[in-house]
mmCIF file of the C-alpha atoms, coordinates in Angstrom:
data_MODEL
# 
_entry.id   MODEL 
# 
loop_
_atom_site.group_PDB 
_atom_site.id 
_atom_site.type_symbol 
_atom_site.label_atom_id 
_atom_site.label_alt_id 
_atom_site.label_comp_id 
_atom_site.label_asym_id 
_atom_site.label_entity_id 
_atom_site.label_seq_id 
_atom_site.pdbx_PDB_ins_code 
_atom_site.Cartn_x 
_atom_site.Cartn_y 
_atom_site.Cartn_z 
_atom_site.occupancy 
_atom_site.B_iso_or_equiv 
_atom_site.pdbx_formal_charge 
_atom_site.auth_seq_id 
_atom_site.auth_comp_id 
_atom_site.auth_asym_id 
_atom_site.auth_atom_id 
_atom_site.pdbx_PDB_model_num 
ATOM 1   C CA . MET A 1 1   ? -17.128 10.134  7.325   1.00 0.00 ? 1   MET A CA 1 
ATOM 2   C CA . TRP A 1 2   ? -13.872 8.214   7.398   1.00 0.00 ? 2   TRP A CA 1 
ATOM 3   C CA . GLN A 1 3   ? -10.291 9.323   7.848   1.00 0.00 ? 3   GLN A CA 1 
ATOM 4   C CA . ILE A 1 4   ? -6.827  8.060   7.060   1.00 0.00 ? 4   ILE A CA 1 
ATOM 5   C CA . ARG A 1 5   ? -3.918  8.335   9.443   1.00 0.00 ? 5   ARG A CA 1 
ATOM 6   C CA . GLU A 1 6   ? -0.631  6.639   10.280  1.00 0.00 ? 6   GLU A CA 1 
ATOM 7   C CA . LEU A 1 7   ? -0.943  3.559   12.427  1.00 0.00 ? 7   LEU A CA 1 
ATOM 8   C CA . ALA A 1 8   ? -0.230  4.286   16.077  1.00 0.00 ? 8   ALA A CA 1 
ATOM 9   C CA . ALA A 1 9   ? 1.338   1.744   18.443  1.00 0.00 ? 9   ALA A CA 1 
ATOM 10  C CA . ASP A 1 10  ? -1.758  1.528   20.564  1.00 0.00 ? 10  ASP A CA 1 
ATOM 11  C CA . GLU A 1 11  ? -3.862  0.721   17.509  1.00 0.00 ? 11  GLU A CA 1 
ATOM 12  C CA . VAL A 1 12  ? -1.938  -2.374  16.358  1.00 0.00 ? 12  VAL A CA 1 
ATOM 13  C CA . ASP A 1 13  ? -4.145  -4.870  18.207  1.00 0.00 ? 13  ASP A CA 1 
ATOM 14  C CA . THR A 1 14  ? -7.389  -3.351  16.952  1.00 0.00 ? 14  THR A CA 1 
ATOM 15  C CA . VAL A 1 15  ? -6.178  -3.173  13.370  1.00 0.00 ? 15  VAL A CA 1 
ATOM 16  C CA . GLY A 1 16  ? -4.460  -6.574  13.530  1.00 0.00 ? 16  GLY A CA 1 
ATOM 17  C CA . GLN A 1 17  ? -7.679  -8.303  14.465  1.00 0.00 ? 17  GLN A CA 1 
ATOM 18  C CA . VAL A 1 18  ? -9.347  -7.393  11.175  1.00 0.00 ? 18  VAL A CA 1 
ATOM 19  C CA . LEU A 1 19  ? -6.426  -6.668  8.784   1.00 0.00 ? 19  LEU A CA 1 
ATOM 20  C CA . GLY A 1 20  ? -3.212  -8.612  8.457   1.00 0.00 ? 20  GLY A CA 1 
ATOM 21  C CA . LEU A 1 21  ? -0.481  -6.081  9.151   1.00 0.00 ? 21  LEU A CA 1 
ATOM 22  C CA . ALA A 1 22  ? 1.827   -8.525  7.524   1.00 0.00 ? 22  ALA A CA 1 
ATOM 23  C CA . ARG A 1 23  ? 4.643   -5.979  7.150   1.00 0.00 ? 23  ARG A CA 1 
ATOM 24  C CA . LEU A 1 24  ? 4.425   -4.495  10.609  1.00 0.00 ? 24  LEU A CA 1 
ATOM 25  C CA . ASP A 1 25  ? 7.849   -5.869  11.615  1.00 0.00 ? 25  ASP A CA 1 
ATOM 26  C CA . GLN A 1 26  ? 9.399   -4.956  8.252   1.00 0.00 ? 26  GLN A CA 1 
ATOM 27  C CA . GLY A 1 27  ? 10.744  -1.792  9.821   1.00 0.00 ? 27  GLY A CA 1 
ATOM 28  C CA . ASP A 1 28  ? 11.338  0.312   6.675   1.00 0.00 ? 28  ASP A CA 1 
ATOM 29  C CA . GLY A 1 29  ? 8.061   2.166   6.329   1.00 0.00 ? 29  GLY A CA 1 
ATOM 30  C CA . ILE A 1 30  ? 4.649   3.104   7.643   1.00 0.00 ? 30  ILE A CA 1 
ATOM 31  C CA . TYR A 1 31  ? 1.110   1.723   7.699   1.00 0.00 ? 31  TYR A CA 1 
ATOM 32  C CA . LEU A 1 32  ? -1.658  4.040   6.747   1.00 0.00 ? 32  LEU A CA 1 
ATOM 33  C CA . VAL A 1 33  ? -5.059  3.074   8.063   1.00 0.00 ? 33  VAL A CA 1 
ATOM 34  C CA . ALA A 1 34  ? -8.529  4.147   6.991   1.00 0.00 ? 34  ALA A CA 1 
ATOM 35  C CA . TRP A 1 35  ? -10.949 4.471   9.898   1.00 0.00 ? 35  TRP A CA 1 
ATOM 36  C CA . GLU A 1 36  ? -14.678 4.934   10.183  1.00 0.00 ? 36  GLU A CA 1 
ATOM 37  C CA . ASP A 1 37  ? -16.433 5.267   13.532  1.00 0.00 ? 37  ASP A CA 1 
ATOM 38  C CA . GLY A 1 38  ? -13.402 3.791   15.351  1.00 0.00 ? 38  GLY A CA 1 
ATOM 39  C CA . GLU A 1 39  ? -13.212 0.775   13.093  1.00 0.00 ? 39  GLU A CA 1 
ATOM 40  C CA . PRO A 1 40  ? -10.376 0.069   10.643  1.00 0.00 ? 40  PRO A CA 1 
ATOM 41  C CA . MET A 1 41  ? -11.660 -0.186  7.028   1.00 0.00 ? 41  MET A CA 1 
ATOM 42  C CA . GLY A 1 42  ? -8.377  -0.858  5.237   1.00 0.00 ? 42  GLY A CA 1 
ATOM 43  C CA . HIS A 1 43  ? -4.718  -0.190  5.229   1.00 0.00 ? 43  HIS A CA 1 
ATOM 44  C CA . ALA A 1 44  ? -1.683  0.376   3.012   1.00 0.00 ? 44  ALA A CA 1 
ATOM 45  C CA . TYR A 1 45  ? 2.065   -0.008  3.789   1.00 0.00 ? 45  TYR A CA 1 
ATOM 46  C CA . VAL A 1 46  ? 4.529   2.397   2.314   1.00 0.00 ? 46  VAL A CA 1 
ATOM 47  C CA . ALA A 1 47  ? 8.094   1.042   2.274   1.00 0.00 ? 47  ALA A CA 1 
ATOM 48  C CA . MET A 1 48  ? 10.332  4.093   2.439   1.00 0.00 ? 48  MET A CA 1 
ATOM 49  C CA . ALA A 1 49  ? 12.970  2.804   0.020   1.00 0.00 ? 49  ALA A CA 1 
ATOM 50  C CA . ASP A 1 50  ? 14.373  4.986   -2.787  1.00 0.00 ? 50  ASP A CA 1 
ATOM 51  C CA . PRO A 1 51  ? 11.921  5.151   -4.494  1.00 0.00 ? 51  PRO A CA 1 
ATOM 52  C CA . PRO A 1 52  ? 9.251   4.291   -1.905  1.00 0.00 ? 52  PRO A CA 1 
ATOM 53  C CA . GLN A 1 53  ? 6.953   1.381   -2.740  1.00 0.00 ? 53  GLN A CA 1 
ATOM 54  C CA . LEU A 1 54  ? 3.276   0.940   -1.949  1.00 0.00 ? 54  LEU A CA 1 
ATOM 55  C CA . GLN A 1 55  ? 2.699   -2.507  -0.574  1.00 0.00 ? 55  GLN A CA 1 
ATOM 56  C CA . ASP A 1 56  ? 0.078   -4.537  1.372   1.00 0.00 ? 56  ASP A CA 1 
ATOM 57  C CA . VAL A 1 57  ? -2.989  -2.550  0.318   1.00 0.00 ? 57  VAL A CA 1 
ATOM 58  C CA . GLU A 1 58  ? -6.030  -4.183  1.849   1.00 0.00 ? 58  GLU A CA 1 
ATOM 59  C CA . VAL A 1 59  ? -9.651  -3.123  2.189   1.00 0.00 ? 59  VAL A CA 1 
ATOM 60  C CA . ARG A 1 60  ? -12.117 -5.156  4.226   1.00 0.00 ? 60  ARG A CA 1 
ATOM 61  C CA . PRO A 1 61  ? -14.771 -6.668  1.885   1.00 0.00 ? 61  PRO A CA 1 
ATOM 62  C CA . GLU A 1 62  ? -17.638 -4.779  3.482   1.00 0.00 ? 62  GLU A CA 1 
ATOM 63  C CA . HIS A 1 63  ? -15.889 -1.460  2.698   1.00 0.00 ? 63  HIS A CA 1 
ATOM 64  C CA . ARG A 1 64  ? -14.915 -2.122  -0.916  1.00 0.00 ? 64  ARG A CA 1 
ATOM 65  C CA . ARG A 1 65  ? -16.227 0.007   -3.779  1.00 0.00 ? 65  ARG A CA 1 
ATOM 66  C CA . ARG A 1 66  ? -16.379 3.098   -1.557  1.00 0.00 ? 66  ARG A CA 1 
ATOM 67  C CA . GLY A 1 67  ? -13.111 4.706   -2.640  1.00 0.00 ? 67  GLY A CA 1 
ATOM 68  C CA . VAL A 1 68  ? -11.057 3.457   0.334   1.00 0.00 ? 68  VAL A CA 1 
ATOM 69  C CA . GLY A 1 69  ? -8.378  1.886   -1.839  1.00 0.00 ? 69  GLY A CA 1 
ATOM 70  C CA . SER A 1 70  ? -8.082  5.132   -3.914  1.00 0.00 ? 70  SER A CA 1 
ATOM 71  C CA . ALA A 1 71  ? -7.870  7.215   -0.825  1.00 0.00 ? 71  ALA A CA 1 
ATOM 72  C CA . LEU A 1 72  ? -5.244  5.010   0.802   1.00 0.00 ? 72  LEU A CA 1 
ATOM 73  C CA . THR A 1 73  ? -3.141  5.147   -2.411  1.00 0.00 ? 73  THR A CA 1 
ATOM 74  C CA . ARG A 1 74  ? -3.401  8.889   -2.536  1.00 0.00 ? 74  ARG A CA 1 
ATOM 75  C CA . ALA A 1 75  ? -2.419  9.103   1.174   1.00 0.00 ? 75  ALA A CA 1 
ATOM 76  C CA . ALA A 1 76  ? 0.610   6.926   0.403   1.00 0.00 ? 76  ALA A CA 1 
ATOM 77  C CA . GLU A 1 77  ? 1.530   9.327   -2.393  1.00 0.00 ? 77  GLU A CA 1 
ATOM 78  C CA . GLY A 1 78  ? 1.219   12.179  0.080   1.00 0.00 ? 78  GLY A CA 1 
ATOM 79  C CA . ALA A 1 79  ? 3.334   10.453  2.717   1.00 0.00 ? 79  ALA A CA 1 
ATOM 80  C CA . ALA A 1 80  ? 6.060   9.778   0.094   1.00 0.00 ? 80  ALA A CA 1 
ATOM 81  C CA . ALA A 1 81  ? 5.945   13.348  -1.218  1.00 0.00 ? 81  ALA A CA 1 
ATOM 82  C CA . GLY A 1 82  ? 6.028   14.707  2.264   1.00 0.00 ? 82  GLY A CA 1 
ATOM 83  C CA . ARG A 1 83  ? 9.300   12.929  2.808   1.00 0.00 ? 83  ARG A CA 1 
ATOM 84  C CA . GLY A 1 84  ? 10.802  14.487  -0.352  1.00 0.00 ? 84  GLY A CA 1 
ATOM 85  C CA . PHE A 1 85  ? 10.190  11.734  -2.888  1.00 0.00 ? 85  PHE A CA 1 
ATOM 86  C CA . ASP A 1 86  ? 8.916   12.390  -6.352  1.00 0.00 ? 86  ASP A CA 1 
ATOM 87  C CA . ARG A 1 87  ? 7.917   8.867   -7.385  1.00 0.00 ? 87  ARG A CA 1 
ATOM 88  C CA . LEU A 1 88  ? 6.005   5.994   -5.834  1.00 0.00 ? 88  LEU A CA 1 
ATOM 89  C CA . THR A 1 89  ? 6.281   2.360   -7.135  1.00 0.00 ? 89  THR A CA 1 
ATOM 90  C CA . LEU A 1 90  ? 4.160   -0.673  -6.551  1.00 0.00 ? 90  LEU A CA 1 
ATOM 91  C CA . GLU A 1 91  ? 3.935   -4.308  -7.750  1.00 0.00 ? 91  GLU A CA 1 
ATOM 92  C CA . VAL A 1 92  ? 0.596   -5.650  -8.821  1.00 0.00 ? 92  VAL A CA 1 
ATOM 93  C CA . SER A 1 93  ? -0.328  -9.257  -9.680  1.00 0.00 ? 93  SER A CA 1 
ATOM 94  C CA . THR A 1 94  ? -0.959  -10.026 -13.348 1.00 0.00 ? 94  THR A CA 1 
ATOM 95  C CA . SER A 1 95  ? -4.169  -11.736 -12.188 1.00 0.00 ? 95  SER A CA 1 
ATOM 96  C CA . ASN A 1 96  ? -5.532  -8.852  -10.048 1.00 0.00 ? 96  ASN A CA 1 
ATOM 97  C CA . VAL A 1 97  ? -7.478  -7.004  -12.658 1.00 0.00 ? 97  VAL A CA 1 
ATOM 98  C CA . ALA A 1 98  ? -9.399  -4.900  -10.142 1.00 0.00 ? 98  ALA A CA 1 
ATOM 99  C CA . ALA A 1 99  ? -6.206  -3.533  -8.549  1.00 0.00 ? 99  ALA A CA 1 
ATOM 100 C CA . GLN A 1 100 ? -4.708  -2.858  -12.012 1.00 0.00 ? 100 GLN A CA 1 
ATOM 101 C CA . SER A 1 101 ? -7.817  -0.909  -12.953 1.00 0.00 ? 101 SER A CA 1 
ATOM 102 C CA . LEU A 1 102 ? -7.575  1.137   -9.727  1.00 0.00 ? 102 LEU A CA 1 
ATOM 103 C CA . TYR A 1 103 ? -3.946  1.959   -10.190 1.00 0.00 ? 103 TYR A CA 1 
ATOM 104 C CA . ARG A 1 104 ? -4.393  2.862   -13.859 1.00 0.00 ? 104 ARG A CA 1 
ATOM 105 C CA . ARG A 1 105 ? -7.246  5.289   -12.890 1.00 0.00 ? 105 ARG A CA 1 
ATOM 106 C CA . LEU A 1 106 ? -4.813  6.884   -10.370 1.00 0.00 ? 106 LEU A CA 1 
ATOM 107 C CA . GLY A 1 107 ? -2.165  7.466   -12.925 1.00 0.00 ? 107 GLY A CA 1 
ATOM 108 C CA . TYR A 1 108 ? 0.173   4.518   -12.458 1.00 0.00 ? 108 TYR A CA 1 
ATOM 109 C CA . GLU A 1 109 ? 1.918   3.012   -15.477 1.00 0.00 ? 109 GLU A CA 1 
ATOM 110 C CA . ASP A 1 110 ? 4.301   0.237   -16.354 1.00 0.00 ? 110 ASP A CA 1 
ATOM 111 C CA . ALA A 1 111 ? 7.847   0.931   -15.017 1.00 0.00 ? 111 ALA A CA 1 
ATOM 112 C CA . GLY A 1 112 ? 9.437   -0.866  -17.932 1.00 0.00 ? 112 GLY A CA 1 
ATOM 113 C CA . ARG A 1 113 ? 10.687  -3.799  -16.012 1.00 0.00 ? 113 ARG A CA 1 
ATOM 114 C CA . PRO A 1 114 ? 9.973   -7.447  -16.945 1.00 0.00 ? 114 PRO A CA 1 
ATOM 115 C CA . PRO A 1 115 ? 7.294   -9.250  -14.882 1.00 0.00 ? 115 PRO A CA 1 
ATOM 116 C CA . ARG A 1 116 ? 8.688   -10.827 -11.686 1.00 0.00 ? 116 ARG A CA 1 
ATOM 117 C CA . ARG A 1 117 ? 7.786   -14.422 -10.900 1.00 0.00 ? 117 ARG A CA 1 
ATOM 118 C CA . VAL A 1 118 ? 7.491   -15.129 -7.154  1.00 0.00 ? 118 VAL A CA 1 
ATOM 119 C CA . THR A 1 119 ? 7.153   -18.723 -5.907  1.00 0.00 ? 119 THR A CA 1 
ATOM 120 C CA . GLY A 1 120 ? 7.685   -20.571 -2.629  1.00 0.00 ? 120 GLY A CA 1 
ATOM 121 C CA . THR A 1 121 ? 7.019   -20.016 1.050   1.00 0.00 ? 121 THR A CA 1 
ATOM 122 C CA . VAL A 1 122 ? 7.082   -16.515 2.372   1.00 0.00 ? 122 VAL A CA 1 
ATOM 123 C CA . VAL A 1 123 ? 7.107   -15.974 6.160   1.00 0.00 ? 123 VAL A CA 1 
ATOM 124 C CA . ILE A 1 124 ? 5.178   -12.888 7.253   1.00 0.00 ? 124 ILE A CA 1 
ATOM 125 C CA . ARG A 1 125 ? 4.074   -11.670 10.685  1.00 0.00 ? 125 ARG A CA 1 
ATOM 126 C CA . THR A 1 126 ? 0.868   -13.686 10.514  1.00 0.00 ? 126 THR A CA 1 
ATOM 127 C CA . GLY A 1 127 ? 2.652   -16.854 9.601   1.00 0.00 ? 127 GLY A CA 1 
ATOM 128 C CA . PRO A 1 128 ? 3.970   -18.678 6.419   1.00 0.00 ? 128 PRO A CA 1 
ATOM 129 C CA . ILE A 1 129 ? 2.064   -18.391 3.152   1.00 0.00 ? 129 ILE A CA 1 
ATOM 130 C CA . GLU A 1 130 ? 2.602   -20.167 -0.138  1.00 0.00 ? 130 GLU A CA 1 
ATOM 131 C CA . VAL A 1 131 ? 3.175   -17.873 -3.050  1.00 0.00 ? 131 VAL A CA 1 
ATOM 132 C CA . ASP A 1 132 ? 2.890   -18.534 -6.753  1.00 0.00 ? 132 ASP A CA 1 
ATOM 133 C CA . ASP A 1 133 ? 2.376   -15.290 -8.604  1.00 0.00 ? 133 ASP A CA 1 
ATOM 134 C CA . THR A 1 134 ? 3.691   -12.994 -11.380 1.00 0.00 ? 134 THR A CA 1 
ATOM 135 C CA . LEU A 1 135 ? 4.066   -9.330  -10.475 1.00 0.00 ? 135 LEU A CA 1 
ATOM 136 C CA . LEU A 1 136 ? 4.148   -6.223  -12.640 1.00 0.00 ? 136 LEU A CA 1 
ATOM 137 C CA . MET A 1 137 ? 6.170   -3.173  -11.481 1.00 0.00 ? 137 MET A CA 1 
ATOM 138 C CA . TRP A 1 138 ? 4.279   0.114   -11.952 1.00 0.00 ? 138 TRP A CA 1 
ATOM 139 C CA . HIS A 1 139 ? 5.180   3.676   -10.955 1.00 0.00 ? 139 HIS A CA 1 
ATOM 140 C CA . LYS A 1 140 ? 3.857   7.192   -10.765 1.00 0.00 ? 140 LYS A CA 1 
ATOM 141 C CA . THR A 1 141 ? 5.499   10.548  -10.604 1.00 0.00 ? 141 THR A CA 1 
ATOM 142 C CA . ILE A 1 142 ? 4.156   12.419  -7.571  1.00 0.00 ? 142 ILE A CA 1 
ATOM 143 C CA . ALA A 1 143 ? 4.564   16.055  -6.648  1.00 0.00 ? 143 ALA A CA 1 
ATOM 144 C CA . ALA A 1 144 ? 7.323   16.477  -4.099  1.00 0.00 ? 144 ALA A CA 1 
ATOM 145 C CA . PRO A 1 145 ? 7.118   19.599  -1.983  1.00 0.00 ? 145 PRO A CA 1 
ATOM 146 C CA . ALA A 1 146 ? 9.165   22.533  -2.969  1.00 0.00 ? 146 ALA A CA 1 
ATOM 147 C CA . ARG A 1 147 ? 12.548  22.692  -1.336  1.00 0.00 ? 147 ARG A CA 1 
ATOM 148 C CA . ALA A 1 148 ? 13.448  25.699  0.776   1.00 0.00 ? 148 ALA A CA 1 
ATOM 149 C CA . SER A 1 149 ? 16.033  28.043  -0.823  1.00 0.00 ? 149 SER A CA 1 
# 
C-alpha cells in the first residue's frame, strides 16, 4: 500500500528525478508526496496563502487512475485544515477535463472569478517554460479543526 507524507529534505533528489518539484524554491508552502515501496508516485504543492492554494499536482503516468490524485488532494485539504484554514483554492486549466472531473468529484466548485489568461515565459526550478493557458479558480470549504476554548 502507498502513503502520503510531507517531502523531507533528504528526499528532494529522489523525488526530483521523477517529478518536477517546480515550486520547491517558492518557499510559501509544502510538497506532499505519495510513496509506494520507496518510490514517489505523485506530489501536490500547497501554497500556504490565505486562503491556501493547491498547486502543482502531478501523478506519474504509470500510477494514474489508482486514486493517487484524489488522495493527494485530500491530504492537501488536511494539511490546510490542520493549519487552521477552512477553505482550499486551486486553479485548473480550461482544457484539463480530467482534472476538472477529479476536483468536481471531490467537491470543488467555481469560485466566481473570471477565467485568468496566462501567457509568456515562466521560469521555474526546472527551467523556463512557455505558457499559453486559461485558468479557472475553484474552491472548497474544508473542515478546520475546532479551536480550543
